[in-house]
Each structure stands twice: as structure tokens, then as C-alpha cells.
N, C-alpha and C positions, 0 to 999 in steps of 0.2 A: 766523660768518655767511659768510665767504668760501667755506668748504667747502660750505655749503648752496647758495650761488650757483653754484658749479661743478657740483654735482650736478643742479641745475635745468637748467643749460645743456646738459649732455651726456645728460640723461635722455631728451629727445626727439631721438634720434640722427638722424632724417631732417632735421629743421629745423637741427640743429647742423651737419651736413655741408653743407646747402644754403647756410647763411650763410657758412661758410668757403670754399666753392667760388665763391660770388658775389664775395667779396672777393679771392680768389686770381685770378680771371679779370680783375677790374678792375685789380688791381695789375700783373698780367702785361701787359695791353694798354697801360696807361699807360706803364709802364717800357720795354717793348720798342719801342713806336712812338717814344717820346721819344729812346731811345738810337739808333735808326736815323736819326732826324732830326739828332741831334747828330753822328753819324758822317758823314752827307752834308755838313753844313756844315763839318766839319773837313777833309774831302777837298777841298772847294773851294779851300782855301789851302795844301794840303800841299806844293805846288811851292815856295811861299815858305819853308816850314819846311826843305825839303830843301836849299835854297840855303845856309842856315845862316849863314855868316860876315858878309855885308854888313849894315851898319846902315841904309842908305838905298837905296830903289829910285827911280830917276829914269825918267820915262816921259812920253809925250804927254799934254797936259792933258785930252784927251777919253777916256782909258782909264778903264773902269768896273770892271774886275775882272782877275784875273791872266791869263785866257785871251783878254782883249780887247786883242789886240796891235795897236798902231798905230805903225809903224816911224818911227824918227828918222833924221836925217842923221848921218853918221859924225862930222862936226865937233862935234856936241854932246858927245861924249866928252871932248874937250880942254877945252871950256868948263866942264864939271863939274869936271875936275881943277884948274882954275884958281881955283875958289871957295875963299876962306879957310876953314880948318877941315877941308877934305877931305884925308885922308891918302893915299888912292889911289882910283882909279875904274877899272872894267874893263867891257868890253862883254859883252852876253849876247844870244844869238839864241834865240828861242822860236817855234816854229811847227808846224803840222800838215802833214806831208808823207807821200806814199804811198810805201811800200816794196814792191818786188817780191821775193817770197820765192823760194827755190830751187825750190819746187814750181810756180812760175808764178803763184801767187795774189798778190793785192794786199792790203795792210793799211795803213790810216792810222796813223801813229805821231806821237807828240809828240817832236819833235827839239829838243834843247837844245844850243846852241853855246857853249862856254866859252872864256874868254880863252886864247889860244894859249900865252902865257908862264906865267901863274900857275895856270890851270885852276880858278880860284875859282868856286864855285857847283856843283861836281861832287858826285857821291854820296859819302856818308861811309862807307858799308859796301860793300866789294868782296868778292864771293863767289869770283870767279876773276879773275886778272890784277891789274894795278895801274892807278891813275888815270893815271899818267905814260905808260902804253902808248898813250894817245890820240895821242901825238905820232908814232906809227908811221904809215907811209903807209896811207891809206884806213881808219884805225882808227876804230871806234865801240865804245861800251859799251852793252849793252842791259840792261834790268831783268829780274830773275829771274822775276817773274810773267809778263811778256811772252814771255820765252824759252821758258817751259814752256806758254804759253797760245796767244795769237793769232799769235805768230811761229813757232810750232812747225810741223814738217812733218807730212804724213799718216803714218799708221801703216804699218809695214813689212809687216804682215799684217792682213787684214781683222778688225776688231774689237779689234785690239791697241792699245797706248798710242801716242799721238802722239810724234814724235821732237822733243825740244827743241832749240833753237838752242844751239850750243856754240862755245867759242873756236876760231877758225879758219874758221868758216863765213862765207859771203859773202851779202850782200844787194845789191839794186840800188835806189838812191834817186834818183829823177828822172834816170834813165839814167846814174848815176854808181855805180861799184863801191864797196862799203863792206865792210870785213872786221871781224868781231867779234873784239876783242882783250880783252874782259873782260865779266863778268857782275856786276851790282850789285844791291843792295837799296834800293828807294825806297818811299816811302809811296804808297798808292793815291791816284789823282787822281779828281776828280769825273767826268771823261769816261771813265776806265778804259781809256785807250789805252796801248799799249806805249810806254815811254820809251826814247829813244835819245840818248846823250850823244856829242858829238864836239867838235872845236875850232871856234872861231868862224869862222875862215877856211874850214874845210871845210863847215860848215853853210851858209854863204852861197853856196858852190858847189853844194851840194845843192838849195838853194831856187830857185824860179823867179826869173829875172832881174827885179829891180825897182830903182828909183832909190834906195830906202831899205831897208836890211836890218837896221838896229840896233834890236832890240826894246826892250831896257832897258839902263840904265847902273847897275851896282852900285857903291856907294860906301861907304867906311869913313871914319869921322871920326877926327881926331887925338886922342891921349890928352888928357883934360881937357875936351874939347868935348862938348856935348849934341847928340845926333842930331837932335832936333826943331828946335833953333836952326840947325844947319847946313843942314837941309832947307829952312828958310825962306830962308836966304841963296841956296841953289841956285835956288829958285823966283824970287827977285828978280833974279838975274843972268841966268838962262837963259830965264825965262818958261815953263819946263816944270813938270810936277807932280813933286814930290819928297816921298816918304812914307817914314816909318820902317817896318820890317817889320811891327810890330803895327798901324800905321795902314793898311797895304796889306791885311792880313788883314781888318780891320774893313770896309774898302771893299768887298772881295770878298763878304763875308758879307751886307752890306747889299744888294748888288745881287741876290743870289739870293733874299733875303727879299722884296724889293720887286717884282722882275720875273718871278718864277717862281711856279708854283702849289704849290711844296713846302710852305710853312707851312700853307696851307689844307688840303692833303691829310692831312698828319700831325696837324694840329690837330683835324680832324674825328675822326680815329681815337682821339686822346686823350680828346676830349669824349665819344665813344661809350663808351669804357671807364669813364669817370666815371658816365655815365648808367646803364650796366649795373650798376655797383656800387650805386648808389642804388636802382634799381628792384628788383634781385634781393635783394641782401644787406639793404638797408634794410627792404624790405617783409617779408622773411622774419623779420628780427629783431623787427619790430613784431608780427607774428602770433605769434611765440614768446612775447612779453610778454603778449599777450592770452590765450594758452592757459594762462599761469601766473598769471593774476590771482588765482585762488582761493588759490594758495600765498602770494602777497603779502598777500592779505586775512587769511589765517590768522596771518601774522607780525605784521600790524598789530593784530589782535585780541589777540595775546599781549603787546602793548606795544612792538613795534619802532617806533622813530621813523621819520619820512619820510627823514631824512638817511641812515639806515642802509640803507633800501631803495634809495635812489638810488645809494649807493655800490656796492650789489650789482649794479645794472644797468650802472653804469660799468665794473665789473670784468668782467662778462660781455662787454660791448662791446669792452673792451681786449683780452681774451683772444682772441676770434675775429678782431679786427683784427690783432693781432700774428701769429697763425698764418697768416691769409690773406695778409698783406703778405710774410711770410717765404717762403711757398710761391710767390707770384707773382714776387717779385724773384729767387728762386732759379731758377725756370723760365726767366725772361727772361735771366739770366746764363748759364744752361746753353745756351740757344739761341744766344747770342752766341759762346760758346766753341766750339760745334760748327760754326758757320759762319765761323770766324775766317780760314779760307783761301779762302773763297768771295768772290763779288763783292758780297755784302751788306755795306753800311756799318753798323758797329755800334760805338758808343763809349758807355761807361757811367761817367761821372764821378760822384763822390760827391754832387754837387749834384742829380743826377737821382734818386738814392736818397732824398734829403731831400724833394724835390718829391712823389715817389710816396708816401712815408710821410705827408706832409701831406694828400694827397688821400684816402688810406685812413682817416686819423684823422678827417677831416671827415665822411666817409660814416658812420663808426661813431658819431661824436658826434651827428650829425643824427638817426640812428636812435635813439640813446639818449635824446635830448631828447624826441622824439615819444613814446617809451615811458614816459618819466618822468611826462609829463602824465597819462597814464592811471592810473599808480600813485598819484600825489598826490591825484587826484580820487576814488580808490577808497575806498568805505565798508567798514570792517571787517566789517559785518554781511553782506556779500556771501557770505562763507564759510558762513553758516548758511542761505542760500536753497537751495531745491530739496532 
């Protein structure tokens, strides 16, 4: 009977292709939009991931997310170091500063100032140069994407490729000369601005003069201590906000979910994909069942029980669902792979594949249930009419 169900399914080629294409488009839209949404949310805290080593981030109590910098007094660093359970603590500067390029153009950059002694929080992957080269006079390290993108110079010939920033080139940040001593790889950030690393003392020189220039304090706990417990001690002693790296990521994501329109925009696209699947694939599958009622009636007249007919419908729904889901997810994955070097944020964890599979399965099951009612209510004598 499974072979009969398959022949019935592919017998009407137009409806078969229509069902598969409807489910493919629904799966593609749900998976692709959810993957872009996940990619954007991941980019919002990539700066925390890139810092890597510190267990705890200490900040002003009013900070809402990673780019919401509210400077601290320099004395807060020593207060954090004095808290029991803290192994070490280092300063970090983070701010948006304008860089004047060799061409004369200006570009806003995300400048990160690392502790002069330890350089903790620096990039893990260096393409050219060494992290220790930051200790050279006027030294900065730029990210590879920025060096080939927004920081690059105009083409040497009209229509030619832009000239990327290389080691040895110079920039001007807030009227201060800066020399590129290295190129690094970092994760894309939500704002997609070029990232420039330098030392903390040099970053505070680049920055406009303010009374407070300490953005964050990065702390590591002693062996055997729990980061969450030490963070609570830091808050009690300093009255600052102290969060573990994971807590800071959650805080950042919650801010973007609550105060931006990103969830609504992508949520509407996912809902639209679901509606398209129900409207196109579900309706087409139901019409397919109606067109084949005479075949189901003939099987009933020959003694086929309702359970067998229902299994045939479920098999048909499962086949088109699996094919449509596979094509949709494959197309979404291909789009993500083709745009992996672009500004598009795309991240496809296995959880999204499960969610997309559940949505397609629900569409197929709902269509099958509606079709089953018609088959159960079918009288075998319908095959002899007309």
C-alpha cells in the first residue's frame, strides 16, 4: 500500500510539485530569517567573546549592553583588585573614535585599549604582526575586514580594487598619529565598524579629554573561586555592576530584544513563512486528497480499513514534508555559505534546524488531519457514482 500511496502522490505531477515548492519556500523563509536573527544577536556580544580570558566584567551600574559605555574613575581598578577572590584585574578602554585615512576621508572606528603590561583582551588570531607589537611607538592593530573594507584606500586605477591597509601604513586618530603594526581577525560586531586595538594609555590619548576614561575592568578569579560569587563581592565592595561573561552576553541580548525592532521584523518574516506554508502547501495537499477520493473509495470498497488509508495519507504528507524541508534548509544553508564574507549576519545552529523541522511537520500534520476527515467520512459507494 505504501507503493500505491507513492504512485497516487506523484501521479498528479503539478500538485506534487506545488506541495513540495510550498513547503520548500516555507522552510527556506523560516530557516533563513531565523538564522539572520540569530546571527545579529550573536554579533551584539561578539566583542565579549573576542576578549576571551576574563571571567568578570565590571562596569557602571547603568550600563545596559556592551556598547553602552559609561566611564569609570581610574581608582575603581584598584578597588576591584582588592576584593577577595580576584586574582587580577586590568583596565579596558572601548569607544567610537573617528580616524582620518591616508586619502583624507574619515571613518568611525571601534577603538579598544588593552592593558599596557598584559595586553589582556586582545585578538586571539593575528594575520600579520604580533600582539606585542602594540608596545611599539604609535602602534595599532586593525581587523582584517576593516583593513580590506572601510579603512582601505581608493583604487589606483578607476574601476580597480581598493587598496587595503597594510602593516606600516599610518592613520590619524583625533589628531594623533597611529601606525599599523599588525592585522588581526575578530568576529563581526553589531555595528560593523572597523576594530582598532591599541594600548590603554595610547587609547586614552586618542580619546577626547574627559575626567573618566576607564570603560570596563576585566577581572579573573582565583583558582577554586566561583565567578558568580566573586562578582557579588565586587558589587558589594565597589557598588559597581559586576557580571560574568555569560551574564553580560545575556544582558546585551535582552537589551536588543527589548529596545529594538529586530524581533518584530524577523518574527513577522518567520510568521509569514509559516502562513505561506499553510496556505500553499496545506491547501494544495487538501485539494490533492479531494482529487483522489475516488481512489480511496475504491480501496475502501475492496476492504481496506480506515487505519490503512490514514497511514497512506501520513506517508504522503511525510514524504513531501521531508523533501520540502530538505530543499528549504539546503537553500538557506547555501545562501548563508555564499554570503559568509559579506555584511550579512547568518548563524545556523542545530536548534534552528529542529525548530524549522517542527514548523514544517506541523504544516504537514495539519494538512493531513484535514484530509483524513474527508477520507474517514468517505462512503465506499462513491466509487460507483457517475
